[in-house]
SEGUTI-771689 format. One record per residue (C-alpha): residue number from 0; x, y, z. Coordinates in pm, 1 decimal, decimal comma. Last residue first. Example, Ala and Ser with C-alpha at 12.3 -4.5 7.8 and 13.67 -1.06 7.14 Angstrom:
// SEGUTI-771689
<r><num>1</num><east>1367,0</east><north>-106,0</north><up>714,0</up></r>
<r><num>0</num><east>1230,0</east><north>-450,0</north><up>780,0</up></r>
//
This chain:
// SEGUTI-771689
<r><num>148</num><east>25774,3</east><north>9616,1</north><up>14532,5</up></r>
<r><num>147</num><east>25575,4</east><north>9375,9</north><up>14751,6</up></r>
<r><num>146</num><east>25264,9</east><north>9590,7</north><up>14706,1</up></r>
<r><num>145</num><east>25292,8</east><north>9538,5</north><up>14330,3</up></r>
<r><num>144</num><east>25287,6</east><north>9162,1</north><up>14366,0</up></r>
<r><num>143</num><east>25000,7</east><north>9193,7</north><up>14618,6</up></r>
<r><num>142</num><east>24768,5</east><north>9383,0</north><up>14379,8</up></r>
<r><num>141</num><east>24426,2</east><north>9412,3</north><up>14543,1</up></r>
<r><num>140</num><east>24587,1</east><north>9552,9</north><up>14859,7</up></r>
<r><num>139</num><east>24743,1</east><north>9829,1</north><up>14647,7</up></r>
<r><num>138</num><east>24400,4</east><north>9942,7</north><up>14534,4</up></r>
<r><num>137</num><east>24272,8</east><north>9940,6</north><up>14893,6</up></r>
<r><num>136</num><east>24583,8</east><north>10138,5</north><up>15001,3</up></r>
<r><num>135</num><east>24554,0</east><north>10409,9</north><up>14734,8</up></r>
<r><num>134</num><east>24182,0</east><north>10486,3</north><up>14724,7</up></r>
<r><num>133</num><east>24001,1</east><north>10496,3</north><up>15058,7</up></r>
<r><num>132</num><east>24284,9</east><north>10503,8</north><up>15312,6</up></r>
<r><num>131</num><east>24543,7</east><north>10698,7</north><up>15109,8</up></r>
<r><num>130</num><east>24296,0</east><north>10942,0</north><up>14957,3</up></r>
<r><num>129</num><east>24117,8</east><north>11003,8</north><up>15289,5</up></r>
<r><num>128</num><east>24451,1</east><north>11069,6</north><up>15464,0</up></r>
<r><num>127</num><east>24555,3</east><north>11307,3</north><up>15185,4</up></r>
<r><num>126</num><east>24229,3</east><north>11497,8</north><up>15209,6</up></r>
<r><num>125</num><east>24274,1</east><north>11525,0</north><up>15587,9</up></r>
<r><num>124</num><east>24633,3</east><north>11643,1</north><up>15541,8</up></r>
<r><num>123</num><east>24505,1</east><north>11921,8</north><up>15320,2</up></r>
<r><num>122</num><east>24510,7</east><north>12025,8</north><up>14955,0</up></r>
<r><num>121</num><east>24655,7</east><north>11698,1</north><up>14827,0</up></r>
<r><num>120</num><east>25003,4</east><north>11626,4</north><up>14689,8</up></r>
<r><num>119</num><east>25141,5</east><north>11304,3</north><up>14543,7</up></r>
<r><num>118</num><east>25521,9</east><north>11291,7</north><up>14547,2</up></r>
<r><num>117</num><east>25718,6</east><north>11033,9</north><up>14355,3</up></r>
<r><num>116</num><east>26073,4</east><north>10891,7</north><up>14357,3</up></r>
<r><num>115</num><east>26143,1</east><north>10649,2</north><up>14073,1</up></r>
<r><num>114</num><east>26074,4</east><north>10286,5</north><up>13993,0</up></r>
<r><num>113</num><east>26022,5</east><north>10222,9</north><up>13620,6</up></r>
<r><num>112</num><east>25786,9</east><north>9934,4</north><up>13558,4</up></r>
<r><num>111</num><east>25611,6</east><north>9834,2</north><up>13878,3</up></r>
<r><num>110</num><east>25633,0</east><north>10141,2</north><up>14101,5</up></r>
<r><num>109</num><east>25601,7</east><north>10374,9</north><up>13803,2</up></r>
<r><num>108</num><east>25304,5</east><north>10181,6</north><up>13669,1</up></r>
<r><num>107</num><east>25144,4</east><north>10198,2</north><up>14014,5</up></r>
<r><num>106</num><east>25189,2</east><north>10575,8</north><up>14031,3</up></r>
<r><num>105</num><east>25057,9</east><north>10633,8</north><up>13678,7</up></r>
<r><num>104</num><east>24759,3</east><north>10404,8</north><up>13733,9</up></r>
<r><num>103</num><east>24691,0</east><north>10593,7</north><up>14057,9</up></r>
<r><num>102</num><east>24693,0</east><north>10920,0</north><up>13862,6</up></r>
<r><num>101</num><east>24446,1</east><north>10774,8</north><up>13610,5</up></r>
<r><num>100</num><east>24231,4</east><north>10659,2</north><up>13902,3</up></r>
<r><num>99</num><east>24235,1</east><north>11016,7</north><up>14029,8</up></r>
<r><num>98</num><east>24134,1</east><north>11135,6</north><up>13681,3</up></r>
<r><num>97</num><east>23831,4</east><north>10909,2</north><up>13679,5</up></r>
<r><num>96</num><east>23561,7</east><north>11154,1</north><up>13570,0</up></r>
<r><num>95</num><east>23438,5</east><north>11264,0</north><up>13914,0</up></r>
<r><num>94</num><east>23466,7</east><north>11637,9</north><up>13848,7</up></r>
<r><num>93</num><east>23490,6</east><north>11788,7</north><up>13502,1</up></r>
<r><num>92</num><east>23802,6</east><north>11821,9</north><up>13298,0</up></r>
<r><num>91</num><east>24069,7</east><north>12056,9</north><up>13167,2</up></r>
<r><num>90</num><east>24401,8</east><north>11875,6</north><up>13152,1</up></r>
<r><num>89</num><east>24744,6</east><north>12026,7</north><up>13090,8</up></r>
<r><num>88</num><east>25034,2</east><north>11789,7</north><up>13031,4</up></r>
<r><num>87</num><east>25399,7</east><north>11891,3</north><up>13037,6</up></r>
<r><num>86</num><east>25718,5</east><north>11720,4</north><up>12919,2</up></r>
<r><num>85</num><east>25587,6</east><north>11508,9</north><up>12628,5</up></r>
<r><num>84</num><east>25858,1</east><north>11284,8</north><up>12478,4</up></r>
<r><num>83</num><east>25644,4</east><north>10970,7</north><up>12520,9</up></r>
<r><num>82</num><east>25836,9</east><north>10652,9</north><up>12610,7</up></r>
<r><num>81</num><east>25808,2</east><north>10726,4</north><up>12983,4</up></r>
<r><num>80</num><east>25426,8</east><north>10706,6</north><up>12968,3</up></r>
<r><num>79</num><east>25239,5</east><north>11014,0</north><up>13093,0</up></r>
<r><num>78</num><east>25135,7</east><north>11103,7</north><up>12735,9</up></r>
<r><num>77</num><east>24987,1</east><north>10756,1</north><up>12690,5</up></r>
<r><num>76</num><east>24797,4</east><north>10792,1</north><up>13019,0</up></r>
<r><num>75</num><east>24648,4</east><north>11122,1</north><up>12901,9</up></r>
<r><num>74</num><east>24559,6</east><north>10970,8</north><up>12563,6</up></r>
<r><num>73</num><east>24372,4</east><north>10682,3</north><up>12726,7</up></r>
<r><num>72</num><east>24182,1</east><north>10897,3</north><up>12979,0</up></r>
<r><num>71</num><east>23911,7</east><north>11005,8</north><up>12730,4</up></r>
<r><num>70</num><east>23846,0</east><north>10638,9</north><up>12649,9</up></r>
<r><num>69</num><east>23734,3</east><north>10563,7</north><up>13008,3</up></r>
<r><num>68</num><east>23537,2</east><north>10238,1</north><up>12977,7</up></r>
<r><num>67</num><east>23780,0</east><north>10123,8</north><up>12705,3</up></r>
<r><num>66</num><east>24057,2</east><north>10176,8</north><up>12961,0</up></r>
<r><num>65</num><east>23941,6</east><north>9863,5</north><up>13138,5</up></r>
<r><num>64</num><east>24066,9</east><north>9812,7</north><up>13493,8</up></r>
<r><num>63</num><east>24021,4</east><north>9461,2</north><up>13625,2</up></r>
<r><num>62</num><east>23781,8</east><north>9410,9</north><up>13912,6</up></r>
<r><num>61</num><east>23542,1</east><north>9633,3</north><up>14101,3</up></r>
<r><num>60</num><east>23267,5</east><north>9824,6</north><up>13922,8</up></r>
<r><num>59</num><east>23162,0</east><north>10127,4</north><up>14127,9</up></r>
<r><num>58</num><east>23511,7</east><north>10139,7</north><up>14270,8</up></r>
<r><num>57</num><east>23620,4</east><north>10247,2</north><up>14618,7</up></r>
<r><num>56</num><east>23562,3</east><north>9954,1</north><up>14854,2</up></r>
<r><num>55</num><east>23534,6</east><north>9693,5</north><up>14580,3</up></r>
<r><num>54</num><east>23895,8</east><north>9747,3</north><up>14474,5</up></r>
<r><num>53</num><east>23996,9</east><north>9821,9</north><up>14114,2</up></r>
<r><num>52</num><east>24268,4</east><north>9592,1</north><up>13976,6</up></r>
<r><num>51</num><east>24539,8</east><north>9720,3</north><up>13745,9</up></r>
<r><num>50</num><east>24754,9</east><north>9460,8</north><up>13568,7</up></r>
<r><num>49</num><east>24681,0</east><north>9415,9</north><up>13198,6</up></r>
<r><num>48</num><east>24458,5</east><north>9712,6</north><up>13115,2</up></r>
<r><num>47</num><east>24663,2</east><north>9935,8</north><up>13346,7</up></r>
<r><num>46</num><east>24988,0</east><north>9838,0</north><up>13171,3</up></r>
<r><num>45</num><east>24839,1</east><north>9914,7</north><up>12829,8</up></r>
<r><num>44</num><east>24715,8</east><north>10255,6</north><up>12954,5</up></r>
<r><num>43</num><east>25055,7</east><north>10327,2</north><up>13110,4</up></r>
<r><num>42</num><east>25244,0</east><north>10250,0</north><up>12790,8</up></r>
<r><num>41</num><east>25414,8</east><north>9914,8</north><up>12771,5</up></r>
<r><num>40</num><east>25764,7</east><north>9813,8</north><up>12664,4</up></r>
<r><num>39</num><east>25823,7</east><north>9437,9</north><up>12679,0</up></r>
<r><num>38</num><east>26014,6</east><north>9337,1</north><up>12990,8</up></r>
<r><num>37</num><east>26388,2</east><north>9296,0</north><up>12955,6</up></r>
<r><num>36</num><east>26519,4</east><north>8943,3</north><up>13009,1</up></r>
<r><num>35</num><east>26692,5</east><north>8901,7</north><up>13343,0</up></r>
<r><num>34</num><east>26410,8</east><north>8701,8</north><up>13501,5</up></r>
<r><num>33</num><east>26380,5</east><north>8472,7</north><up>13198,3</up></r>
<r><num>32</num><east>26758,0</east><north>8419,3</north><up>13187,9</up></r>
<r><num>31</num><east>26761,2</east><north>8310,5</north><up>13552,8</up></r>
<r><num>30</num><east>26467,0</east><north>8077,6</north><up>13501,2</up></r>
<r><num>29</num><east>26633,2</east><north>7927,5</north><up>13192,2</up></r>
<r><num>28</num><east>26964,4</east><north>7881,8</north><up>13376,5</up></r>
<r><num>27</num><east>26792,8</east><north>7712,2</north><up>13668,3</up></r>
<r><num>26</num><east>26591,2</east><north>7489,1</north><up>13435,7</up></r>
<r><num>25</num><east>26912,5</east><north>7366,2</north><up>13270,4</up></r>
<r><num>24</num><east>26933,4</east><north>7391,2</north><up>12893,2</up></r>
<r><num>23</num><east>27199,6</east><north>7655,5</north><up>12865,0</up></r>
<r><num>22</num><east>27411,4</east><north>7473,4</north><up>13126,1</up></r>
<r><num>21</num><east>27490,0</east><north>7188,3</north><up>12884,1</up></r>
<r><num>20</num><east>27595,8</east><north>7432,9</north><up>12615,5</up></r>
<r><num>19</num><east>27789,3</east><north>7645,1</north><up>12865,2</up></r>
<r><num>18</num><east>28004,2</east><north>7351,0</north><up>12973,6</up></r>
<r><num>17</num><east>28089,3</east><north>7249,0</north><up>12616,0</up></r>
<r><num>16</num><east>28190,6</east><north>7604,6</north><up>12529,6</up></r>
<r><num>15</num><east>28415,5</east><north>7637,9</north><up>12836,1</up></r>
<r><num>14</num><east>28585,7</east><north>7304,6</north><up>12768,5</up></r>
<r><num>13</num><east>28647,3</east><north>7394,2</north><up>12401,8</up></r>
<r><num>12</num><east>28793,8</east><north>7729,8</north><up>12499,7</up></r>
<r><num>11</num><east>29029,3</east><north>7556,0</north><up>12745,9</up></r>
<r><num>10</num><east>29142,9</east><north>7307,8</north><up>12481,9</up></r>
<r><num>9</num><east>29205,9</east><north>7590,0</north><up>12235,7</up></r>
<r><num>8</num><east>29397,9</east><north>7782,9</north><up>12502,7</up></r>
<r><num>7</num><east>29612,5</east><north>7477,0</north><up>12580,3</up></r>
<r><num>6</num><east>29697,5</east><north>7421,6</north><up>12212,2</up></r>
<r><num>5</num><east>29785,6</east><north>7786,8</north><up>12168,9</up></r>
<r><num>4</num><east>30008,6</east><north>7776,5</north><up>12476,2</up></r>
<r><num>3</num><east>30182,4</east><north>7458,7</north><up>12354,6</up></r>
<r><num>2</num><east>30240,8</east><north>7611,7</north><up>12010,5</up></r>
<r><num>1</num><east>30394,3</east><north>7921,5</north><up>12168,2</up></r>
<r><num>0</num><east>30644,4</east><north>7704,3</north><up>12359,5</up></r>
//
């Protein structure tokens, strides 16, 4: 009786293995595996260089974001990345140096790479409305894959 069970289990194992080998090469299986594969780890500055698009309506130079144009923001974005152990960042800066775009990069990275609740605060509702209509929404419109998330 035990020999029959062992023989049946070996046959069953062989059938399962042969089925998975043929399925491993199917396009559906490959697409499924590709979607489930973990994405390579990126810091926020690396993500921005690959995916961020600046809109014509709010950017002096529209098109792909290039951190090399804002080298002083690179370290800030690296510290904001989830892989960095930093818990608090203090920035002393002048006006109009791209820090808002750095914050947008952080928000978009979070939406794309590690979704989590966020809150962006402005001084007044008018300031918030201006930010959303002139900066956030136009940037999101340039990135439809991100907008879908």
